[in-house]
ZAGURO-320740 format. One line per 10 residues: number of its first residue (from 1); for each residue x, y, z of N, C-alpha, C, O. Coordinates in steps of 0.2 Angstrom, whole numbers, plus 5000, padded with zeros to 4 digits. Example, Ala and Ser with C-alpha at 12.3 -4.5 7.8 and 13.67 -1.06 7.14 Angstrom:
ZAGURO-320740
1	5066:4972:5039:5062:4978:5039:5066:4984:5039:5071:4983:5042 | 5064:4989:5035:5068:4995:5036:5064:5000:5039:5067:5006:5040
END
This chain:
ZAGURO-320740
1	6069:5123:5294:6064:5123:5299:6067:5128:5305:6063:5132:5307 | 6073:5128:5306:6076:5133:5311:6075:5140:5308:6074:5144:5312 | 6076:5141:5302:6074:5148:5299:6067:5150:5300:6066:5156:5302 | 6063:5145:5299:6055:5147:5301:6054:5149:5308:6050:5153:5309 | 6057:5145:5312:6057:5146:5320:6059:5153:5321:6056:5157:5325 | 6065:5155:5318:6068:5161:5320:6064:5167:5317:6063:5172:5320 | 6061:5166:5311:6056:5171:5308:6050:5172:5312:6048:5178:5313 | 6047:5167:5315:6041:5167:5319:6043:5171:5326:6040:5175:5328 | 6049:5169:5329:6051:5173:5335:6052:5180:5333:6051:5184:5338 | 6055:5182:5328:6056:5189:5326:6049:5192:5325:6049:5198:5327
11	6045:5189:5322:6038:5192:5321:6035:5193:5328:6032:5198:5329 | 6035:5188:5332:6032:5189:5339:6036:5195:5343:6032:5199:5346 | 6042:5196:5342:6046:5201:5345:6043:5208:5343:6042:5213:5346 | 6042:5208:5336:6040:5215:5333:6033:5216:5335:6031:5222:5337 | 6029:5211:5336:6022:5212:5338:6022:5214:5345:6018:5219:5347 | 6026:5211:5350:6026:5213:5357:6029:5221:5358:6027:5224:5363 | 6032:5223:5353:6035:5230:5353:6030:5235:5350:6031:5241:5351 | 6025:5233:5347:6020:5237:5344:6016:5241:5349:6014:5238:5354 | 6014:5247:5348:6009:5250:5352:6002:5247:5352:5999:5247:5357 | 6000:5244:5347:5994:5240:5347:5994:5234:5352:5989:5233:5355
21	6000:5231:5352:6000:5225:5357:6000:5228:5364:5996:5225:5368 | 6003:5233:5365:6003:5236:5372:5996:5239:5374:5993:5237:5379 | 5992:5242:5369:5985:5244:5370:5981:5238:5371:5977:5238:5376 | 5982:5232:5368:5978:5226:5369:5979:5224:5376:5975:5222:5379 | 5986:5223:5378:5987:5221:5385:5984:5225:5390:5981:5223:5395 | 5985:5232:5389:5982:5237:5394:5974:5236:5394:5971:5236:5400 | 5971:5235:5388:5964:5234:5388:5961:5228:5392:5956:5228:5394 | 5965:5223:5391:5964:5217:5395:5964:5217:5403:5960:5215:5406 | 5969:5221:5405:5970:5223:5412:5965:5227:5415:5963:5227:5420 | 5963:5232:5410:5958:5237:5413:5952:5238:5408:5952:5241:5403
31	5947:5234:5409:5941:5234:5405:5938:5241:5405:5938:5245:5410 | 5936:5243:5399:5933:5250:5399:5939:5255:5396:5937:5261:5395 | 5945:5253:5396:5950:5258:5394:5949:5260:5387:5950:5266:5385 | 5947:5256:5382:5946:5258:5375:5940:5263:5375:5940:5268:5371 | 5935:5262:5379:5929:5267:5379:5932:5273:5382:5930:5279:5379 | 5936:5273:5387:5939:5280:5389:5943:5283:5384:5942:5289:5383 | 5947:5279:5380:5951:5282:5375:5947:5285:5369:5948:5290:5367 | 5941:5282:5368:5937:5284:5362:5934:5291:5364:5933:5296:5360 | 5931:5291:5371:5929:5298:5373:5934:5303:5373:5932:5309:5371 | 5940:5302:5375:5945:5307:5375:5947:5309:5368:5948:5315:5367
41	5948:5304:5364:5949:5306:5357:5944:5310:5353:5945:5314:5349 | 5938:5308:5355:5932:5311:5352:5932:5319:5354:5931:5323:5350 | 5933:5320:5360:5933:5327:5363:5939:5331:5359:5938:5336:5357 | 5945:5328:5359:5950:5331:5355:5949:5332:5348:5950:5338:5346 | 5946:5328:5344:5944:5329:5337:5939:5334:5337:5939:5338:5332 | 5934:5334:5341:5929:5340:5341:5932:5346:5342:5930:5351:5338 | 5937:5347:5347:5940:5354:5348:5944:5355:5341:5944:5361:5339 | 5947:5351:5339:5951:5352:5333:5947:5354:5327:5948:5359:5323 | 5941:5351:5326:5936:5353:5321:5934:5360:5322:5933:5364:5317 | 5932:5361:5328:5930:5368:5329:5935:5373:5327:5933:5378:5324
51	5941:5372:5329:5947:5377:5328:5947:5377:5320:5948:5383:5317 | 5947:5372:5317:5948:5372:5309:5942:5375:5306:5943:5379:5301 | 5936:5375:5309:5930:5378:5306:5931:5386:5307:5929:5390:5302 | 5933:5388:5313:5934:5395:5314:5940:5398:5309:5939:5403:5307 | 5945:5394:5308:5950:5396:5304:5948:5396:5297:5949:5401:5293 | 5944:5392:5294:5941:5392:5288:5936:5398:5287:5936:5401:5282 | 5932:5400:5292:5928:5406:5292:5932:5412:5291:5931:5416:5287 | 5938:5412:5295:5942:5418:5295:5945:5419:5288:5945:5424:5285 | 5947:5413:5285:5951:5413:5278:5945:5415:5273:5947:5419:5268 | 5939:5413:5274:5934:5414:5269:5933:5422:5269:5932:5425:5264
61	5933:5425:5275:5931:5432:5275:5937:5436:5272:5936:5441:5269 | 5943:5433:5274:5949:5437:5271:5949:5436:5263:5951:5441:5260 | 5947:5431:5260:5947:5430:5253:5942:5435:5250:5943:5438:5245 | 5936:5435:5254:5931:5439:5252:5933:5447:5252:5931:5450:5247 | 5936:5449:5257:5939:5455:5257:5944:5457:5252:5944:5462:5249 | 5948:5452:5250:5954:5453:5245:5951:5453:5238:5953:5457:5234 | 5946:5449:5237:5944:5447:5230:5937:5451:5229:5936:5452:5223 | 5934:5452:5234:5927:5455:5233:5922:5450:5231:5916:5452:5229 | 5924:5444:5231:5919:5438:5230:5918:5434:5236:5923:5433:5240 | 5912:5432:5237:5911:5427:5243:5913:5420:5241:5914:5418:5235
71	5915:5417:5246:5918:5410:5245:5913:5405:5247:5910:5405:5253 | 5911:5400:5243:5906:5395:5245:5910:5391:5250:5915:5389:5250 | 5906:5389:5256:5908:5385:5261:5909:5378:5259:5904:5375:5255 | 5914:5374:5260:5915:5367:5259:5911:5363:5264:5912:5364:5270 | 5907:5359:5262:5903:5355:5266:5906:5348:5268:5904:5344:5272
END
């Protein structure tokens, strides 16, 4: 029984140390926080996608110049 209690307490401590738990606590204190994070992450991902698309286009042009063949774009 004592070992089970210790195991549960250790699990609770691991939970409380996790970033997910912290985020949960913060979202309870500040409603709308998750929505703000979603908007922020979406903008960041959109910028990253744009950069990657530009890089892919440059690489496709470079491959075309080096090989003389066009490269089909990956969808």
